[in-house]
C-alpha positions as a Markdown table, in Angstrom:
| # | Residue | x | y | z |
|---|---|---|---|---|
| 1 | Met | -21.3 | 24.7 | -10.9 |
| 2 | Ser | -24.0 | 22.0 | -10.9 |
| 3 | Thr | -26.7 | 21.5 | -13.5 |
| 4 | Gln | -29.5 | 19.0 | -14.0 |
| 5 | Ser | -31.1 | 17.9 | -17.2 |
| 6 | Pro | -34.5 | 16.3 | -17.8 |
| 7 | Cys | -32.7 | 12.9 | -17.9 |
| 8 | Leu | -31.3 | 13.5 | -14.4 |
| 9 | Lys | -27.8 | 13.9 | -15.6 |
| 10 | Thr | -25.8 | 15.9 | -13.0 |
| 11 | Val | -22.7 | 17.7 | -14.2 |
| 12 | Ile | -20.3 | 19.2 | -11.7 |
| 13 | Thr | -17.2 | 21.1 | -12.8 |
| 14 | Gly | -14.2 | 22.7 | -11.1 |
| 15 | Glu | -10.6 | 22.3 | -10.4 |
| 16 | Tyr | -9.6 | 18.8 | -9.5 |
| 17 | Pro | -8.9 | 19.4 | -5.8 |
| 18 | Val | -12.4 | 20.9 | -5.5 |
| 19 | Leu | -14.0 | 17.9 | -7.1 |
| 20 | Val | -12.0 | 15.6 | -4.8 |
| 21 | Arg | -13.4 | 17.4 | -1.7 |
| 22 | Arg | -16.9 | 17.3 | -3.0 |
| 23 | Ile | -16.8 | 13.6 | -3.8 |
| 24 | Ala | -15.2 | 12.7 | -0.5 |
| 25 | Ala | -17.8 | 14.8 | 1.3 |
| 26 | Arg | -20.6 | 12.9 | -0.5 |
| 27 | Ile | -19.2 | 9.6 | 0.5 |
| 28 | Ala | -18.8 | 10.8 | 4.1 |
| 29 | Glu | -22.4 | 12.1 | 4.1 |
| 30 | Leu | -23.6 | 8.7 | 2.9 |
| 31 | Val | -21.7 | 6.8 | 5.6 |
| 32 | Arg | -23.0 | 9.2 | 8.3 |
| 33 | Phe | -26.6 | 8.7 | 7.1 |
| 34 | Lys | -26.2 | 4.9 | 6.5 |
| 35 | Pro | -23.4 | 3.4 | 8.7 |
| 36 | Asn | -23.7 | 0.1 | 6.9 |
| 37 | Ala | -23.4 | 1.6 | 3.4 |
| 38 | Val | -22.1 | -0.5 | 0.5 |
| 39 | Leu | -19.5 | 1.3 | -1.6 |
| 40 | Gly | -18.2 | 0.3 | -5.0 |
| 41 | Leu | -14.6 | 1.6 | -5.4 |
| 42 | Ala | -12.2 | 2.2 | -8.2 |
| 43 | Thr | -8.4 | 2.3 | -8.6 |
| 44 | Gly | -5.8 | 4.2 | -10.6 |
| 45 | Ala | -4.2 | 7.6 | -10.0 |
| 46 | Thr | -7.5 | 9.7 | -10.0 |
| 47 | Pro | -9.1 | 8.2 | -6.9 |
| 48 | Ile | -6.1 | 8.4 | -4.6 |
| 49 | Pro | -6.7 | 12.0 | -3.4 |
| 50 | Ile | -10.3 | 11.0 | -2.7 |
| 51 | Tyr | -9.2 | 8.1 | -0.5 |
| 52 | Glu | -6.7 | 10.4 | 1.2 |
| 53 | Ala | -9.6 | 12.7 | 2.0 |
| 54 | Leu | -11.7 | 9.8 | 3.4 |
| 55 | Val | -8.8 | 8.9 | 5.7 |
| 56 | Arg | -8.8 | 12.5 | 7.0 |
| 57 | Tyr | -12.6 | 12.3 | 7.6 |
| 58 | His | -12.0 | 9.1 | 9.6 |
| 59 | Arg | -9.0 | 10.4 | 11.6 |
| 60 | Gln | -10.1 | 14.0 | 12.1 |
| 61 | Glu | -13.9 | 13.9 | 12.2 |
| 62 | Gly | -14.4 | 10.3 | 13.4 |
| 63 | Ile | -16.3 | 9.0 | 10.4 |
| 64 | Asp | -16.9 | 5.3 | 11.3 |
| 65 | Phe | -16.3 | 2.8 | 8.5 |
| 66 | Ser | -16.6 | -0.3 | 10.8 |
| 67 | Arg | -20.0 | -1.4 | 9.3 |
| 68 | Val | -19.3 | -0.3 | 5.7 |
| 69 | Val | -18.9 | -3.0 | 3.1 |
| 70 | Cys | -16.7 | -2.2 | 0.0 |
| 71 | Phe | -16.4 | -3.9 | -3.4 |
| 72 | Asn | -13.8 | -3.1 | -5.9 |
| 73 | Leu | -14.5 | -2.9 | -9.6 |
| 74 | Asp | -11.7 | -5.1 | -10.9 |
| 75 | Glu | -8.4 | -6.8 | -10.7 |
| 76 | Tyr | -5.7 | -7.9 | -13.1 |
| 77 | Tyr | -5.5 | -11.6 | -14.0 |
| 78 | Pro | -3.4 | -13.5 | -13.2 |
| 79 | Ile | -1.9 | -11.7 | -10.2 |
| 80 | Leu | -1.3 | -12.4 | -6.5 |
| 81 | Pro | -2.9 | -10.1 | -3.9 |
| 82 | Ala | 0.5 | -9.3 | -2.4 |
| 83 | Ser | 1.9 | -8.1 | -5.8 |
| 84 | Pro | 2.7 | -4.3 | -5.7 |
| 85 | Gln | 0.7 | -4.0 | -9.0 |
| 86 | Ser | -2.4 | -5.7 | -7.7 |
| 87 | Tyr | -5.5 | -3.7 | -6.9 |
| 88 | His | -5.8 | -5.6 | -3.7 |
| 89 | His | -2.4 | -4.1 | -2.7 |
| 90 | Tyr | -3.5 | -0.7 | -4.0 |
| 91 | Met | -6.6 | -0.6 | -1.9 |
| 92 | Gln | -4.9 | -1.9 | 1.2 |
| 93 | Asn | -2.1 | 0.6 | 0.8 |
| 94 | Asn | -4.2 | 3.7 | -0.1 |
| 95 | Leu | -7.3 | 3.2 | 2.1 |
| 96 | Phe | -8.0 | 0.1 | 4.1 |
| 97 | Arg | -5.0 | -0.1 | 6.3 |
| 98 | Lys | -5.7 | 3.6 | 7.3 |
| 99 | Ile | -9.4 | 3.3 | 8.2 |
| 100 | Asn | -11.5 | 1.0 | 10.3 |
| 101 | Cys | -13.2 | -0.9 | 7.5 |
| 102 | Pro | -12.7 | -4.7 | 8.0 |
| 103 | Thr | -15.1 | -5.8 | 5.2 |
| 104 | Trp | -13.8 | -5.2 | 1.8 |
| 105 | His | -13.6 | -7.2 | -1.4 |
| 106 | Val | -11.4 | -7.2 | -4.5 |
| 107 | Pro | -12.0 | -9.8 | -7.3 |
| 108 | Ser | -9.6 | -12.6 | -7.1 |
| 109 | Gly | -6.8 | -12.7 | -9.7 |
| 110 | Glu | -5.6 | -16.1 | -8.4 |
| 111 | Ala | -8.1 | -18.7 | -9.8 |
| 112 | Ala | -6.2 | -21.4 | -11.7 |
| 113 | Ser | -8.8 | -22.8 | -14.1 |
| 114 | Gln | -11.7 | -21.5 | -16.2 |
| 115 | Asp | -14.2 | -23.2 | -13.9 |
| 116 | Met | -12.6 | -21.7 | -10.8 |
| 117 | Ile | -12.7 | -18.2 | -12.4 |
| 118 | Glu | -16.4 | -18.5 | -13.3 |
| 119 | Glu | -17.2 | -19.7 | -9.8 |
| 120 | Ala | -15.2 | -16.9 | -8.2 |
| 121 | Cys | -17.0 | -14.3 | -10.5 |
| 122 | His | -20.4 | -15.8 | -9.5 |
| 123 | Gln | -19.5 | -15.7 | -5.9 |
| 124 | Tyr | -18.5 | -12.0 | -6.2 |
| 125 | Glu | -21.9 | -11.2 | -7.7 |
| 126 | Met | -23.6 | -13.1 | -4.8 |
| 127 | Gln | -21.5 | -11.2 | -2.2 |
| 128 | Ile | -22.7 | -7.9 | -3.7 |
| 129 | Gln | -26.4 | -9.1 | -3.6 |
| 130 | Asn | -26.1 | -10.5 | -0.1 |
| 131 | Ala | -24.7 | -7.1 | 1.1 |
| 132 | Gly | -27.9 | -5.5 | -0.2 |
| 133 | Gly | -26.4 | -4.1 | -3.4 |
| 134 | Ile | -24.1 | -1.1 | -4.0 |
| 135 | Asp | -25.3 | 2.2 | -2.6 |
| 136 | Leu | -22.7 | 4.4 | -4.3 |
| 137 | Gln | -20.3 | 3.3 | -7.1 |
| 138 | Leu | -17.2 | 5.4 | -7.8 |
| 139 | Leu | -15.9 | 5.3 | -11.4 |
| 140 | Gly | -13.2 | 6.7 | -13.6 |
| 141 | Ile | -13.2 | 6.5 | -17.4 |
| 142 | Gly | -10.5 | 5.0 | -19.6 |
| 143 | Arg | -9.2 | 6.4 | -22.9 |
| 144 | Thr | -11.3 | 3.7 | -24.7 |
| 145 | Gly | -14.4 | 4.6 | -22.7 |
| 146 | His | -14.1 | 1.7 | -20.4 |
| 147 | Ile | -15.5 | 1.7 | -16.9 |
| 148 | Gly | -14.0 | -0.9 | -14.7 |
| 149 | Phe | -12.3 | -3.1 | -17.2 |
| 150 | Asn | -15.4 | -3.3 | -19.4 |
| 151 | Glu | -13.6 | -2.7 | -22.7 |
| 152 | Pro | -15.4 | -1.6 | -26.0 |
| 153 | Gly | -17.8 | -4.2 | -27.0 |
| 154 | Ser | -19.0 | -5.0 | -23.5 |
| 155 | Gln | -22.7 | -5.7 | -23.3 |
| 156 | Arg | -25.3 | -3.8 | -21.3 |
| 157 | His | -26.3 | -6.9 | -19.1 |
| 158 | Ser | -22.8 | -8.2 | -18.6 |
| 159 | Arg | -21.8 | -9.4 | -15.1 |
| 160 | Thr | -18.5 | -10.0 | -13.3 |
| 161 | Arg | -16.3 | -11.9 | -15.6 |
| 162 | Leu | -12.8 | -12.5 | -17.1 |
| 163 | Val | -12.0 | -10.1 | -19.9 |
| 164 | Asn | -9.2 | -9.4 | -22.4 |
| 165 | Leu | -7.6 | -6.0 | -22.0 |
| 166 | Asp | -7.3 | -3.7 | -25.0 |
| 167 | Arg | -3.9 | -2.5 | -26.2 |
| 168 | Glu | -4.5 | 1.1 | -25.0 |
| 169 | Thr | -5.5 | -0.1 | -21.5 |
| 170 | Arg | -2.3 | -2.2 | -21.3 |
| 171 | Glu | -0.2 | 0.7 | -22.5 |
| 172 | Asp | -1.6 | 2.8 | -19.7 |
| 173 | Ala | -0.4 | 0.2 | -17.2 |
| 174 | Val | 3.2 | -0.1 | -18.4 |
| 175 | Ala | 4.4 | 2.5 | -16.0 |
| 176 | Asp | 3.1 | 0.4 | -13.1 |
| 177 | Phe | 4.5 | -2.9 | -14.3 |
| 178 | Gly | 7.8 | -1.7 | -15.8 |
| 179 | Ser | 7.4 | -3.2 | -19.3 |
| 180 | Asp | 4.8 | -4.2 | -21.7 |
| 181 | Lys | 5.6 | -7.9 | -21.4 |
| 182 | Asp | 4.8 | -7.8 | -17.7 |
| 183 | Val | 1.4 | -6.2 | -18.0 |
| 184 | Pro | -1.4 | -8.9 | -17.7 |
| 185 | Arg | -3.4 | -9.4 | -20.8 |
| 186 | Gln | -6.6 | -10.2 | -18.9 |
| 187 | Ala | -8.5 | -8.9 | -15.8 |
| 188 | Ile | -11.6 | -9.7 | -13.7 |
| 189 | Thr | -14.2 | -6.9 | -13.8 |
| 190 | Met | -17.7 | -6.2 | -12.5 |
| 191 | Gly | -19.9 | -6.1 | -15.6 |
| 192 | Ile | -21.9 | -3.2 | -17.0 |
| 193 | Gly | -25.1 | -4.7 | -15.6 |
| 194 | Thr | -23.5 | -5.0 | -12.1 |
| 195 | Ile | -22.4 | -1.4 | -12.2 |
| 196 | Leu | -25.7 | -0.1 | -13.4 |
| 197 | Glu | -27.5 | -1.7 | -10.4 |
| 198 | Ala | -25.7 | 0.7 | -8.0 |
| 199 | Arg | -28.2 | 3.1 | -6.6 |
| 200 | Glu | -25.9 | 6.1 | -7.2 |
| 201 | Ile | -22.9 | 6.5 | -9.5 |
| 202 | Ile | -20.2 | 9.1 | -9.4 |
| 203 | Leu | -17.8 | 9.3 | -12.4 |
| 204 | Ile | -14.8 | 11.6 | -12.3 |
| 205 | Ala | -12.9 | 12.5 | -15.5 |
| 206 | Arg | -9.8 | 14.7 | -15.6 |
| 207 | Gly | -7.3 | 15.8 | -18.2 |
| 208 | Glu | -7.5 | 16.9 | -21.8 |
| 209 | Lys | -6.9 | 13.3 | -23.0 |
| 210 | Lys | -10.3 | 12.3 | -21.7 |
| 211 | Arg | -12.2 | 15.2 | -23.4 |
| 212 | Thr | -13.4 | 13.4 | -26.5 |
| 213 | Ile | -14.3 | 10.1 | -24.9 |
| 214 | Thr | -16.1 | 11.8 | -22.0 |
| 215 | Gln | -18.1 | 13.9 | -24.4 |
| 216 | Leu | -19.1 | 10.7 | -26.3 |
| 217 | Ala | -20.0 | 8.9 | -23.1 |
| 218 | Met | -22.1 | 11.7 | -21.8 |
| 219 | Asp | -23.8 | 13.0 | -25.0 |
| 220 | Gly | -23.2 | 10.4 | -27.8 |
| 221 | Pro | -25.3 | 7.4 | -28.6 |
| 222 | Val | -25.5 | 4.6 | -26.1 |
| 223 | Val | -23.3 | 1.9 | -27.8 |
| 224 | Ala | -21.2 | -1.0 | -26.7 |
| 225 | Glu | -18.2 | 0.6 | -28.4 |
| 226 | Val | -18.2 | 3.3 | -25.7 |
| 227 | Pro | -19.1 | 1.4 | -22.5 |
| 228 | Ala | -19.4 | 4.5 | -20.3 |
| 229 | Ser | -22.3 | 5.6 | -22.5 |
| 230 | Tyr | -24.4 | 3.0 | -20.8 |
| 231 | Leu | -24.4 | 5.4 | -17.8 |
| 232 | Gln | -26.9 | 7.6 | -19.7 |
| 233 | Glu | -29.5 | 4.9 | -18.8 |
| 234 | His | -28.9 | 5.2 | -15.1 |
| 235 | Pro | -31.3 | 7.4 | -13.1 |
| 236 | Arg | -28.7 | 8.9 | -10.7 |
| 237 | Val | -25.3 | 9.6 | -12.2 |
| 238 | Ser | -23.1 | 12.6 | -11.3 |
| 239 | Trp | -20.3 | 13.5 | -13.8 |
| 240 | Tyr | -17.4 | 15.3 | -12.2 |
| 241 | Leu | -15.3 | 17.1 | -14.8 |
| 242 | Asp | -12.1 | 19.0 | -14.0 |
| 243 | Gly | -10.9 | 22.3 | -15.5 |
| 244 | Ala | -9.5 | 20.7 | -18.6 |
| 245 | Leu | -13.0 | 19.5 | -19.5 |
| 246 | Glu | -15.0 | 22.4 | -18.2 |
| 247 | Asn | -14.8 | 24.5 | -21.4 |
| 248 | Asn | -16.7 | 21.7 | -23.1 |
| 249 | Leu | -19.6 | 21.9 | -20.7 |
| 250 | Pro | -22.1 | 23.6 | -23.1 |
| 251 | Gln | -21.6 | 20.7 | -25.5 |
| 252 | Leu | -22.1 | 18.1 | -22.7 |
| 253 | Leu | -25.4 | 19.4 | -21.5 |
């Protein structure tokens, strides 16, 4: 089901595999229409089936990604690209070694000094601008309402930067790193302002644990304490909610 409100909020609900197919189809449609599209991509467990579907589009239907440019939302800091826990490794393993997209970027988790970090973040912003801006940004939502690694308190006009990770965010990463002490305490993330400059945004939320924060993000006040609530200010956002959240649709419209 799809509904549209006067504020151009699009809500699409269904079982998760259906949402995955619809999101992948939208991305494939964009790439067909605009072969040099600029995509903003996310990590975590939720997008993996979407990337698997894009690989099938490439292999079975010949979708050409050779002119597409991709920018990832974030990266842990400090971390080496070859680390199995890095988002650089995640994107290479789950998508880019399986499709013909040679131009993709992940924020660097390697910079050794504050000045180097700030310069790398500035260069990331410049790369996005030089590519023409992001056409479609894919997002998930964290338990704290974060998008990317923009934790509660992030400001509307923030740009790519080094951030401290909240306790809940680090707890969610323990399974990947093996222990709490091994989870980085910081990360590099696109800012809220960077994300909101994308021409189209897709956010996918799944699972009962995301029900309350998703409702606050979609229908609560726009506040820094719920960073995803800033998406209410964007003219073209689609919220994809799985079956665990579908029963709350009347409250979210």
